[in-house]
N, C-alpha and C positions, 0 to 999 in steps of 0.2 A: 504494500500500500504506500509506503514512504517512497519507494522507487518511482511509482507512477506519478505521485505529486511532484517529485523532483524533475522527472522528464517533462511533465506538462509545464512546469515553471520555466525550464530551460528553453522549451519551444516558444513559449510566450515572449520571453526575453529576446530570443533570436529574431522572432518576427517583428517585435517592436523596434529592435535595433535596425532592421532593414528599412522600415518606414522612416525612422529618424535619419538614417544615412542618406536616403534618397532626398529627404527634405534639405539636409545640409548641402548636398551636391548642388541642388538648384539654387540655394541661397548664395553659394559662392560663385555663381555664374558658370557652372560646369557646362560647356557648350554641348556636351553629349547627353545631358539630362533631357528627358522627354518633354519637360515643361519649360525649356529654355526659351527666351524671347526670340522671335524670328524677324521682327520688323527692323529693316536697316535704319540707322539714324542719319541725320544730315550733318555730317562733319564739315566744319569750315575749312576750306582749302588753304587759307592763309596760315593756319596753325599746324600744318602737317609737316613732319620732318622730311627732309630730302634724302633720296636714296643715292648712294655713291656707286655708280656703275658706268661701264664704258658704253652701254646701250643708249640709243636715242631717247627712249621713253621707258618708264617703269612705274609700277605701283604695287602696293599691297592693300587689298580690300577686305574688310570684315563686314559680315552681315549685321553685327552689333554696333560697330563704330564707324562705318564708312571707310574712307581712305585712312590707312594707318601711316603710310609713307608714300612718297611719289618723286618722280623726276619728269619734268616737262609735261605734266598733266594739267590742263587748264580747267576742264569740267568732266563730270561723269553723268551720263544719262542712263536711266533704267526703264526703257519703254515697255518692256514685258517682263513677267517673272522669269528669272534665270538669264536675262540678257543685260549685259553691262557694256555700255559704249563709252569710249574715252576719246576726248578731244585734246589734241596736243597744244602746247603753248607755241608762240611764234618762233621759239628757238629751234623747233623741228621744221626744217625746210622741205624735206621730201620723204616719202615713204615708198619710192619706186621699187626698190629691191629689199623689202623688209622680211625679216624672219622674226616670229614672235614665239617666245617660250612661255608657257603658262603651266602652273602647277597648283594643286589644291593645298591650302594651308590648314592643317588638321586642327590646331588648337582653337581657332576661332570659328570652326564649322560646327554644324549640328548633324548628327546621324552618321550613317555608314553608307558604303557603296557610293562614294562621292566622285564627281568628275568635273573637270573644267576644260573647255576647248576654245581654241582661237578660231575665229571665222575670218578667212582671208579677205572676203568681200565685205565684211562688216554688215552682213545681211540683216535687214530690218533696223539698222542704226540710223539715226538722223544724219542728214548731210553735214559734213564737217567733222564727223566722228569716225575716223578710219580704223580704229581698233575695236573689234567686237569680241567679247568673251561670253561664252555660254556656260552656265553651270547646271549640274544635274545631281539629283539624289535618287538613287534606285531607278535610273532611266527616266525620271520626270523632272522637268525644268524646276529649279529650286532657287529661292532667295537665301537659303541657309548655308551656302558654301562660300567659305573664305578662299581667296586665291591671291597669287602674285604673278606678275608677268614682266617680261623685259622685251623691248623691241630692239633688235640689232640693226 
């Protein structure tokens, strides 16, 4: 009888601990918690650190905080879920022979099976935004994927 009460109490404590743990994860802004915020914020471009790279243009984007760092990025447009379009500053004179490298940034993303792709034609981006990045979560366009890119 004492063993059964001990086991029942242990299970109750363990289950209570799981609930507490998941609450703590979301309170600390764990991006992989199921209830993490998903709406991108509007970060002010004037306060964003510059990226030191040999590339013409670069950025680190977070669904929570917007641009985290940039180089030669004037504006960001988000015309559709999962589509991010970047307008260069006047320092970028040409994109004739561009190569864009893009990768998912795990720490600021939400979920699993994440992907980020570059669109060579910047399909569906407004005029003047030559760099288009598409983000997906489980093969569905997603606003919850952080990424970085460099234009060579």
